[in-house]
C-alpha positions in Angstrom: -21.5 -26.6 7.6 -19.9 -27.5 4.3 -22.1 -29.1 1.6 -21.3 -32.5 0.3 -18.8 -32.6 -2.5 -19.9 -33.9 -5.9 -19.6 -37.6 -6.4 -16.0 -38.8 -6.7 -14.5 -35.7 -5.1 -12.8 -36.1 -1.8 -11.2 -34.0 0.9 -8.8 -34.5 3.8 -6.3 -32.6 5.9 -2.8 -32.0 4.5 0.4 -33.7 5.7 4.0 -32.7 5.2 4.2 -35.1 2.3 1.7 -32.9 0.4 4.0 -29.9 0.2 4.9 -30.7 -3.4 1.2 -31.0 -4.5 0.3 -27.7 -2.8 3.3 -25.9 -4.3 2.2 -27.1 -7.8 -1.4 -25.9 -7.2 -0.2 -22.4 -6.1 2.2 -22.3 -9.1 -0.5 -23.3 -11.6 -2.7 -20.5 -10.3 0.1 -18.0 -10.1 1.1 -18.7 -13.7 -2.3 -17.7 -14.9 -2.3 -14.3 -13.1 1.3 -13.1 -13.2 3.2 -15.7 -15.3 5.4 -17.0 -12.5 5.8 -20.2 -10.6 7.2 -19.0 -7.3 6.6 -21.8 -4.9 8.6 -24.8 -3.9 7.9 -27.7 -1.5 10.4 -26.0 0.8 8.6 -22.7 0.8 5.3 -24.4 1.6 6.9 -26.3 4.5 8.4 -23.1 5.9 4.9 -21.6 6.0 3.6 -24.6 7.8 6.4 -24.5 10.3 4.8 -22.5 13.1 4.4 -23.8 16.7 0.7 -22.9 16.7 -0.1 -24.3 13.2 -1.4 -27.9 13.1 -1.8 -29.4 9.6 -4.2 -32.0 11.0 -6.8 -29.4 12.1 -5.8 -26.3 10.2 -5.7 -27.4 6.6 -8.0 -28.9 3.9 -7.2 -30.5 0.6 -9.9 -31.3 -2.1 -9.1 -33.9 -4.8 -10.8 -34.6 -8.1 -11.9 -38.2 -9.0 -8.6 -38.8 -10.8 -6.6 -37.9 -7.7 -5.5 -34.5 -8.8 -5.3 -31.8 -6.1 -7.8 -29.0 -7.1 -8.3 -27.0 -3.9 -6.4 -26.1 -0.8 -7.2 -24.1 2.3 -5.7 -23.3 5.7 -6.3 -21.1 8.7 -3.7 -19.7 11.0 -4.9 -19.1 14.6 -1.6 -17.8 15.9 -2.4 -14.8 18.1 -3.0 -14.7 21.8 -5.8 -13.8 22.4 -7.1 -15.2 19.0 -8.9 -12.2 17.7 -7.6 -12.3 14.2 -7.7 -15.5 12.2 -5.6 -15.6 9.0 -6.6 -17.8 6.1 -5.4 -18.9 2.7 -7.0 -20.8 -0.1 -6.3 -21.7 -3.7 -8.3 -23.3 -6.5 -6.7 -24.9 -9.6 -7.5 -22.5 -12.4 -9.3 -25.2 -14.3 -11.9 -25.1 -11.5 -12.3 -21.3 -11.4 -15.8 -21.6 -12.8 -16.8 -24.2 -10.2 -18.5 -22.1 -7.4 -19.1 -25.3 -5.3 -15.3 -25.7 -4.9 -14.8 -22.1 -3.7 -17.8 -22.5 -1.5 -16.4 -25.7 0.0 -13.1 -24.1 0.9 -14.4 -20.8 2.1 -17.2 -22.4 4.1 -14.6 -24.6 5.8 -12.4 -21.6 6.5 -15.1 -19.6 8.2 -16.4 -22.6 10.2 -13.0 -23.4 11.5 -12.1 -19.7 12.2 -15.2 -19.4 14.4 -13.8 -22.0 16.8 -11.6 -19.3 18.3 -14.7 -17.4 19.6 -14.9 -19.4 22.9 -11.2 -18.7 23.6 -11.3 -14.9 22.9 -12.3 -12.2 25.5 -16.1 -12.0 25.5 -16.0 -8.3 24.5 -13.4 -8.6 21.8 -14.0 -8.1 18.0 -13.0 -11.2 16.0 -12.0 -10.9 12.3 -11.3 -13.4 9.6 -8.6 -12.3 7.2 -7.7 -13.5 3.7 -5.5 -12.3 0.9 -5.5 -12.1 -2.9 -3.0 -10.9 -5.5 -4.1 -7.7 -7.3 -4.2 -9.7 -10.6 -6.4 -12.5 -9.3 -9.8 -11.0 -10.0 -11.5 -14.4 -9.7 -10.3 -14.9 -6.1 -11.2 -11.4 -5.2 -14.8 -11.9 -6.5 -15.2 -15.1 -4.6 -14.0 -13.6 -1.3 -16.4 -10.7 -1.8 -19.2 -13.1 -2.6 -18.6 -14.6 0.8 -18.8 -11.3 2.6 -15.1 -10.4 2.9 -14.2 -6.8 2.0 -11.0 -5.2 0.8 -9.3 -3.6 3.8 -5.6 -3.0 3.1 -3.1 -3.1 0.2 0.5 -4.2 0.5 3.2 -3.7 -2.0 5.9 -6.1 -2.8 8.9 -3.9 -3.6 12.1 -4.9 -5.3 15.5 -3.5 -5.9 17.9 -5.0 -8.4 21.5 -4.3 -7.8 22.3 -4.6 -11.5 20.1 -1.5 -12.1 22.0 0.7 -9.7 25.0 0.7 -7.4 24.4 -0.2 -3.7 25.1 3.0 -1.7 27.1 2.6 1.5 25.1 3.2 4.7 25.6 6.4 6.6 25.2 5.6 10.2 24.1 8.3 12.6 26.6 9.3 15.3 26.6 6.9 18.2 25.0 4.1 16.2 26.8 0.9 15.2 25.6 -2.3 13.5 26.3 -5.9 14.4 24.7 -9.3 13.7 22.4 -11.0 16.2 23.8 -13.5 18.7 21.1 -16.2 19.4 20.8 -16.9 23.0 22.2 -13.5 24.0 20.0 -11.1 22.0 16.7 -13.0 22.2 15.0 -10.8 24.8 16.4 -7.6 23.3 15.0 -8.6 19.9 11.5 -9.2 21.3 11.6 -5.9 23.1 12.7 -3.9 20.0 10.1 -5.6 17.8 7.3 -4.9 20.3 8.3 -1.2 20.5 8.8 -0.8 16.7 5.6 -2.5 15.6 3.2 -1.4 18.4 1.2 0.8 15.9 1.6 -1.4 12.8 -1.5 -2.6 11.1 -2.7 -5.9 12.7 -0.2 -5.9 15.6 -1.4 -7.4 18.8 1.1 -7.5 21.7 1.2 -11.0 23.2 2.7 -12.0 26.5 6.4 -11.5 26.4 7.2 -15.1 27.1 5.0 -16.2 24.1 6.8 -13.9 21.7 10.1 -15.0 23.1 9.2 -18.7 22.6 8.1 -18.1 19.0 11.3 -16.1 18.2 13.5 -18.9 19.6 11.6 -21.4 17.5 12.6 -19.6 14.3 16.2 -18.9 15.6 16.6 -22.6 16.0 15.4 -23.4 12.4 17.9 -25.2 10.1 17.7 -22.3 7.6 18.2 -19.5 10.1 21.2 -17.4 9.1 22.5 -15.2 11.9 24.8 -13.3 9.5 21.7 -11.8 7.9 20.1 -10.5 11.0 21.3 -7.0 11.9 21.0 -4.9 15.0 21.4 -1.2 15.2 22.9 -0.4 18.6 23.3 2.9 20.5 26.5 3.5 22.4 24.5 5.2 25.2 25.2 2.9 28.1 22.4 4.4 30.2 19.4 3.1 28.1 19.7 -0.6 29.0 18.0 -3.0 26.7 17.0 -0.1 24.5 20.6 -0.1 23.4 19.2 -2.1 20.5 17.3 0.7 18.7 16.5 -1.0 15.4 16.8 -4.4 13.6 16.6 -5.9 10.2 16.0 -9.7 9.7 16.8 -11.1 6.3 16.9 -14.3 4.3 19.3 -15.1 1.5 16.4 -16.2 -0.8 13.0 -14.5 -1.1 10.1 -16.9 -1.3 9.7 -17.8 -4.9 12.6 -15.6 -6.1 16.0 -17.3 -6.1 17.6 -14.2 -7.6 16.8 -11.8 -4.7 17.2 -11.8 -0.9 14.3 -11.1 1.4 14.2 -8.1 3.8 11.8 -9.9 6.1 11.3 -7.4 9.0 12.8 -3.9 9.4 11.9 -1.8 12.4 13.2 1.1 14.5 12.0 2.2 17.9 9.7 5.3 17.7 12.1 7.4 19.8 14.9 6.7 17.3 13.2 7.4 14.1 13.9 10.2 11.6 17.6 9.8 12.2 18.5 7.7 9.2 18.7 4.4 11.1 16.1 2.6 9.0 17.8 3.7 5.8 21.2 2.6 7.1 19.9 -0.8 8.1 18.3 -1.3 4.7 21.5 -0.3 2.8 23.5 -2.5 5.1 21.3 -5.4 4.2 21.7 -4.6 0.5 25.4 -4.6 0.9 25.4 -8.0 2.6 23.3 -9.4 -0.2 25.5 -8.0 -2.9 28.7 -9.4 -1.3 27.2 -12.8 -1.4 26.4 -12.5 -5.1 22.7 -12.0 -4.5 21.3 -9.9 -7.3 18.6 -7.9 -5.6 16.3 -7.5 -2.6 12.5 -7.9 -1.9 10.3 -6.7 0.8 6.6 -6.2 1.5 5.2 -3.0 3.0 1.8 -1.7 4.0 0.9 1.1 1.7 -0.7 3.0 4.7 2.3 2.5 7.0 2.4 5.4 9.4 6.2 5.5 9.7 6.7 6.6 6.1 8.4 3.3 5.2 7.1 3.2 1.6 8.6 6.6 0.8 11.9 5.5 2.4 12.1 2.4 0.2 11.4 4.4 -2.9 14.1 6.9 -2.0 16.7 4.1 -2.0 15.6 2.9 -5.4 13.0 0.2 -4.7 9.9 0.0 -6.9 6.5 -1.7 -6.5 6.6 -5.0 -8.3 3.2 -6.3 -7.3 0.2 -5.5 -5.0 -1.5 -7.9 -2.6 -4.9 -7.2 -1.2 -6.0 -8.0 2.4 -9.7 -8.8 2.9 -11.5 -9.0 6.2 -14.9 -10.2 7.6 -16.1 -9.5 11.0 -17.0 -12.8 12.8 -18.1 -11.0 16.0 -18.4 -7.3 16.8 -16.7 -5.9 19.8 -13.7 -4.0 21.0 -10.9 -4.0 18.5 -7.7 -5.2 20.2 -5.3 -4.9 17.2 -3.6 -1.9 15.8 -5.4 -0.3 12.8 
C-alpha cells in the first residue's frame, strides 16, 4: 500500500480537464533533460483516448500544498489477456530529490498493476512495463530502485526533407498503393497488422473482434486522416484478404513536433518482405508529407527489430534523434505469452 503523503500534499485521479496541467508537468521535466517542451493538452488527451483506459481508476495526480501538480502516474491495462501492464509516471524536476514522491507514484503503479492477476490465465507470466528517456538518469535510477530492469531500447528516428530530396518510391511489379477506406478495409487492416507484427517485441494476438473494435475506435476519431493511411496491394486475385500485403499509418503532426509528420505504424506481411515494399511505403509517406508542406518525418523503432527495420530507415536517410528505454518487472512468473 502507498504511504501517507506529507502534510498538505494531496492526491486524486485525473480528469480530462487536467490535460493542460499534465502537459506542463511533462514539459517541465522534458526541458531539463533534452531542452524541449513537446506536449500539449491535445497530445495528452490523445493518449488517454483508448476504449480500455479509464482516468478514474488508471491515473493518479499528486499536488503540493500550494495546489501545483508535482506528480503524475497512469497504468494502461489494454491487452487481452492482461499479461503486460504499461505504466507512465513523471515528477516535477523540483521534486527529483524527494524519494517519497517517486515512491508514492511507483507504489501506486505496482499496486494497481497487480489487479490484473486475477483476470490473467493462471499459468501466464505477468510483467509491469515502464519507460524513461535515455537522458533522464533520475527516472532510470528510481525505476531501478523499485526493481525494474532495462529490457529494450527504442530509437526515435527523424528525416528532415530540407536536408535531402525525397526519393520517389520504386514499387515492385504487381504492387500498387492506395489510401485506406474506413468501413471497407477494416478487417483487412487487422489481418495484415496481425501477420506483420506477430513476432514484434511485446505483441500479443488478441481476439480478432477485439482488435477490430479498437481499430474502428481510432478510425472514428476526429483527427483520423484517411489520406495518410496507405495500403500496399498485390494484383494477385487468388490471395484473398492477403491482397493487402503491407500498410503504413501516419499522422500529419508527430507528438510534440509540429514540424514533422509521424510514421506511426509500418508493416509488411512476412511472405512479402525483402521485395522493397516497406521502403516504397516509407518513401510514399515522405512524399505525401512533403506535398502538404510538412518538413520532415518521425518514427520509433525497436533497436532489436528482427525484420531489419532500423537498417532500412538508415538507408533512406533517417537518423537516430533520441533513445527511449523500456524497463520491466515481473509481477508473477509463468509462461510468457507475448513475443520477445
